[in-house]
C-alpha positions in Angstrom: 88.3 -201.7 28.6 89.1 -199.4 25.6 92.4 -197.5 24.7 92.2 -194.1 23.0 93.1 -193.6 19.2 95.1 -190.5 19.2 96.0 -188.7 16.5 96.6 -185.3 15.6 96.1 -182.1 13.4 98.6 -180.9 11.3 99.5 -177.9 13.6 100.3 -181.1 16.1 97.2 -180.4 18.3 97.0 -184.2 20.1 93.4 -185.8 19.7 92.1 -188.5 21.4 89.3 -190.7 20.3 87.4 -193.0 22.4 84.6 -195.3 20.3 82.3 -196.4 21.7 80.3 -198.0 18.8 76.8 -197.6 19.8 77.0 -195.2 22.2 73.8 -193.0 22.2 75.4 -189.9 24.0 79.0 -188.8 22.8 81.3 -185.7 24.5 83.4 -183.7 22.9 85.8 -181.8 25.3 88.6 -179.3 23.9 91.4 -178.6 26.5 93.4 -175.7 27.2 96.6 -177.1 28.9 97.2 -173.8 30.8 95.2 -172.7 34.4 95.2 -170.5 36.9 98.4 -171.1 37.9 99.7 -169.0 34.8 98.0 -165.9 35.5 99.5 -162.4 36.1 98.7 -162.1 39.9 97.3 -158.9 39.2 94.6 -160.5 37.1 94.2 -163.4 39.2 90.8 -165.5 37.9 91.0 -164.0 34.6 91.5 -167.7 33.0 88.1 -168.6 34.7 86.4 -165.4 33.3 87.9 -166.2 30.2 86.3 -169.6 30.5 82.4 -167.9 31.0 83.2 -165.5 28.4 84.3 -168.5 25.4 81.2 -170.4 25.9 78.5 -167.1 26.1 80.2 -165.1 23.3 78.8 -165.3 20.3 80.3 -166.5 17.2 81.3 -165.1 13.7 77.9 -165.7 12.0 75.5 -165.6 15.5 74.7 -167.6 18.1 76.4 -168.4 21.3 78.0 -171.7 21.9 76.2 -172.6 24.8 72.9 -172.1 23.3 74.2 -173.7 20.0 74.8 -176.8 22.1 71.4 -176.8 23.7 69.9 -176.6 20.1 71.5 -179.9 19.4 69.5 -181.5 22.4 72.8 -181.7 24.5 74.5 -179.3 27.4 77.2 -177.4 27.2 79.9 -176.0 30.1 83.5 -175.7 30.9 86.1 -176.0 33.9 88.8 -174.1 35.0 91.5 -175.7 37.2 94.9 -175.0 38.7 96.1 -176.7 35.2 93.9 -176.3 32.5 90.8 -175.3 30.9 88.1 -177.1 29.3 84.9 -176.8 27.4 82.9 -179.6 26.6 79.5 -180.9 25.3 77.6 -184.0 25.8 75.1 -184.6 22.9 73.2 -187.0 21.1 76.0 -189.1 19.1 74.4 -187.8 15.5 75.4 -184.5 16.9 79.0 -185.2 17.8 80.3 -183.5 14.8 78.6 -180.3 14.7 79.2 -179.9 18.8 82.5 -180.5 18.1 82.8 -177.8 15.3 81.4 -175.2 18.0 83.6 -175.9 20.4 86.5 -175.4 18.5 84.7 -171.9 16.8 84.6 -171.1 21.0 87.9 -171.5 21.7 89.4 -170.4 18.6 87.6 -167.2 17.4 85.5 -165.9 20.4 84.0 -162.3 20.2 85.5 -160.6 22.7 84.2 -157.6 23.5 83.0 -155.2 26.3 79.5 -155.8 26.7 80.1 -160.0 27.0 83.2 -158.9 29.5 81.1 -156.7 31.9 78.5 -159.2 31.9 79.9 -162.0 33.1 82.2 -160.6 35.2 79.4 -159.7 37.6 78.4 -163.5 37.2 82.0 -164.4 37.9 81.7 -162.0 41.6 78.1 -163.4 42.2 79.8 -166.9 42.2 83.0 -165.4 44.6 80.8 -163.7 46.9 78.6 -167.2 47.2 81.8 -168.9 47.6 83.1 -166.6 50.2 80.0 -167.5 52.4 80.1 -171.0 52.3 82.2 -172.3 54.9 82.8 -176.4 52.8 83.6 -174.0 49.7 85.7 -171.1 51.3 87.7 -173.5 53.7 89.6 -175.0 50.2 90.8 -172.1 49.2 92.2 -171.1 52.6 94.0 -174.6 52.5 95.8 -173.9 49.1 97.0 -170.7 50.6 98.6 -172.3 53.7 99.9 -175.2 51.5 101.3 -173.2 48.8 102.6 -169.8 50.0 103.8 -167.7 47.7 103.6 -169.7 44.7 100.6 -169.2 42.5 99.1 -172.4 43.3 97.8 -170.5 46.7 95.8 -168.4 44.7 92.0 -169.5 44.5 91.2 -171.0 40.9 88.6 -168.1 40.4 90.5 -165.1 42.1 88.8 -162.5 43.8 86.1 -160.2 43.4 88.8 -157.2 43.8 91.6 -159.3 40.8 88.2 -160.3 38.8 87.2 -156.5 38.7 90.2 -155.2 37.6 90.7 -158.1 34.5 89.9 -155.2 31.0 89.7 -156.4 27.3 93.1 -156.0 26.6 93.9 -158.6 29.3 91.3 -160.6 28.4 92.5 -160.7 24.6 96.1 -161.0 25.4 95.6 -164.1 27.4 93.6 -165.9 24.8 96.4 -164.6 21.8 99.1 -166.1 24.3 97.4 -169.5 25.2 95.1 -170.8 22.5 97.8 -171.5 20.8 98.6 -175.6 19.4 100.7 -176.3 21.8 98.0 -175.7 24.2 95.5 -177.3 23.0 93.9 -180.8 22.9 91.0 -182.8 22.1 89.6 -185.6 24.2 86.1 -187.7 21.9 84.4 -190.2 24.1 81.6 -191.8 22.1 80.0 -192.9 18.8 82.3 -190.5 16.6 85.6 -192.6 14.9 88.9 -190.8 15.0 88.4 -190.1 10.7 85.2 -188.4 11.6 86.9 -186.2 14.0 89.6 -185.2 11.9 87.2 -184.6 8.8 85.1 -182.3 11.1 88.1 -180.4 12.2 90.7 -180.6 9.2 89.3 -177.3 7.8 88.3 -175.4 11.0 90.0 -172.8 13.0 91.9 -175.1 15.4 94.2 -175.7 12.6 95.2 -172.0 11.8 96.1 -171.9 15.8 100.0 -170.9 15.7 102.7 -172.9 17.8 103.4 -171.4 21.4 105.7 -170.8 24.0 106.1 -172.6 27.4 104.2 -171.7 30.5 106.4 -169.4 33.1 108.4 -171.3 35.5 107.6 -170.6 39.3 109.8 -172.5 40.9 108.7 -176.0 42.2 106.1 -176.0 44.5 106.7 -177.5 47.5 103.9 -177.8 50.5 104.2 -175.9 54.1 102.4 -177.1 57.0 100.2 -174.8 59.6 97.3 -174.2 60.7 94.4 -171.6 59.9 91.4 -170.5 61.4 89.2 -168.5 59.0 86.1 -166.6 60.6 82.7 -167.0 59.1 79.4 -166.4 60.8 77.4 -169.9 60.6 76.1 -172.7 61.9 78.1 -175.4 60.4 82.2 -175.6 59.9 84.0 -176.6 57.4 87.4 -178.6 58.5 90.1 -179.5 55.9 93.1 -182.0 56.8 96.2 -182.7 54.4 99.6 -182.3 53.0 101.8 -183.0 50.3 101.0 -185.7 48.1 102.4 -187.0 44.6 102.6 -185.5 41.0 100.8 -186.9 37.7 102.9 -190.1 36.8 104.6 -190.5 40.2 104.8 -194.4 40.8 103.1 -193.6 44.0 99.9 -192.4 43.3 98.1 -195.4 42.9 99.0 -196.2 46.1 97.8 -192.2 47.1 94.1 -193.3 45.7 94.2 -196.3 47.7 95.3 -194.4 50.7 92.6 -191.7 50.5 89.7 -194.6 51.0 91.5 -195.9 53.7 91.7 -192.4 55.7 87.9 -191.3 54.2 86.5 -193.0 51.2 84.7 -196.1 52.2 82.1 -196.0 55.0 84.6 -197.9 57.1 87.4 -195.8 56.7 89.8 -194.4 59.3 87.7 -191.2 59.8 84.7 -192.1 58.6 84.3 -195.2 60.9 85.2 -193.1 64.2 84.2 -189.7 63.5 80.8 -190.3 61.4 79.8 -193.8 62.5 81.0 -193.8 66.5 80.6 -190.2 67.5 78.4 -188.8 65.3 79.6 -185.7 64.4 80.0 -185.6 60.7 77.6 -186.3 58.2 79.5 -185.3 55.0 82.9 -186.4 54.5 85.2 -187.5 52.0 88.9 -188.0 51.5 90.8 -187.2 47.9 94.2 -186.6 46.3 94.9 -184.0 43.5 97.7 -184.0 41.7 99.2 -181.6 39.5 102.1 -181.6 36.7 105.2 -181.1 39.2 103.5 -181.8 42.8 100.3 -182.8 44.7 98.3 -182.6 47.7 95.8 -184.9 49.8 92.5 -183.0 51.8 90.5 -185.1 53.9 87.0 -182.9 54.0 84.8 -183.2 57.5 81.8 -180.8 57.4 80.6 -180.7 61.1 79.1 -178.1 64.1 81.6 -174.9 65.2 81.0 -176.9 68.5 82.5 -179.8 67.7 85.3 -178.5 65.7 88.4 -179.0 68.3 86.8 -182.6 69.0 87.1 -183.5 65.4 90.6 -181.9 64.5 92.3 -183.5 67.6 90.1 -187.0 67.1 91.3 -187.2 63.3 94.8 -185.7 63.5 95.3 -188.8 66.6 93.9 -191.7 63.8 96.2 -190.1 61.3 99.0 -190.0 63.7 98.5 -193.7 65.5 98.0 -195.4 61.8 101.4 -193.7 60.6 103.1 -196.0 63.3 101.5 -198.9 62.5 99.5 -198.6 58.7 97.2 -201.2 57.5 96.8 -205.0 56.9 97.8 -206.6 54.0 93.8 -208.0 53.6 92.8 -204.6 54.6 94.8 -202.8 51.7 93.9 -205.3 49.4 89.6 -204.6 50.1 91.0 -201.0 49.8 92.3 -201.7 45.9 89.6 -203.4 44.8 87.1 -200.5 46.1 89.2 -197.8 44.2 90.1 -199.4 41.0 86.1 -200.6 41.1 85.1 -196.7 41.6 87.5 -195.9 38.7 86.0 -198.3 36.4 82.3 -197.0 37.7 83.1 -193.3 36.5 83.5 -194.0 33.2 80.1 -195.3 32.8 79.7 -192.1 31.2 81.3 -190.7 28.5 82.4 -187.2 29.8 84.0 -188.6 33.3 85.9 -191.2 31.0 87.3 -187.9 29.1 87.9 -186.0 32.1 90.2 -189.1 33.5 92.2 -189.3 30.1 92.5 -185.4 30.3 93.8 -185.1 33.6 96.7 -188.1 34.1 97.5 -188.4 30.1 96.8 -184.5 28.8 97.8 -182.8 31.6 101.0 -184.1 32.6 102.3 -185.2 28.7 101.8 -188.8 29.6 100.2 -189.8 26.0 100.6 -193.1 27.0 98.2 -193.3 30.0 95.3 -195.8 29.9 92.3 -196.4 32.1 93.7 -200.3 32.0 97.3 -199.7 33.0 96.1 -197.4 36.1 93.5 -199.8 37.7 96.3 -202.4 37.2 98.9 -200.3 39.1 96.2 -199.8 41.5 95.3 -203.3 42.2 99.1 -203.7 42.5 99.7 -201.5 45.7 100.6 -203.3 49.1 100.7 -201.8 52.7 103.9 -200.6 52.6 103.4 -198.4 49.3 100.1 -197.3 51.8 102.1 -196.7 54.6 105.0 -195.2 52.9 102.4 -192.2 51.6 100.7 -192.1 55.1 104.1 -191.0 56.5 104.7 -188.2 53.4 101.5 -187.5 54.3 101.6 -186.2 57.4 105.1 -184.3 56.9 104.1 -181.5 57.5 100.4 -181.4 58.2 98.1 -178.4 57.4 94.6 -178.0 58.9 91.8 -175.5 58.0 89.0 -174.4 59.5 85.9 -172.0 58.3 83.1 -171.6 60.1 83.9 -170.0 63.8 83.8 -166.3 64.2 
């Protein structure tokens, strides 16, 4: 299992290279270590809007980044989260240097004009409209609003149609100027490209000219509030989320939380899956996941069901979790879950894109430059039944329950 070669540009931008000699495809990813939680509330969703524009705005000399990347025989896209923004491309390995140059230019020197702002604003508002009518989507926004009430983490990553409508060109340019800086940027490359080759491409490019930047605003340590909320929606399906507090990146119990999610709703024999799906037939789609951030975390168990079954699903799930918090799981059950959790993490890295994302989320975002996949797998395999029980008891104090899809 490879560890990344960690180097840096002259202005300090970290560059991590996971070299896969002979790989036919290479992923190039350019990270901006800020996200929706750092936006002014008045222009919530501005980061996500900027993400769209960076891939679509023409570059000096002509050509949109997305078109140029597709012209290499690859694919490009972007991700915005509460903690970060990522531009990435997956291309045939011989085209990786060209893809790297395109993404660097897209991040550092986009042509931010009124025409591209207005066209992408409409696209983002349409994306938000579709999400608002989907109970399986909107229920997660409702969850965050309850869990982090009063904190910027509560806001939807994409903002609202109204807040996106308020973003003007000056806002967009100011945001780009403030955050696209050497202190906020980083790169992860995974595939058949060496660190020396990456530096050769970047050493005279626009990223090396990025100025240093300040620290993100301090909104205080986020705490999770409990509560229950129903989001009325006329639909023939309902989305249910049960969740609560978890731990941030770097916490010693994060591996235990990952194992706990497998035991709650990850495996086909998991606690909620076995009773609600397998025995009662009340759901088809369900999963459990923990979201870690720099300074906090939450866990969620999602269940898709029919509106008439929501009451039974919530009552059953709550009872199962409460009862299990009294006795936990056996050492044998936890050992099996650690094998599944560690194995699935390894399977994720079969694709270069997924491995790049793991190193970004676990290493770049929390500032843990020595994080390795091998170390995380070792920590997961060392999780005990006591670790899992402690995590479950923490998970239920307080509990958040949200539902979307019932009028």
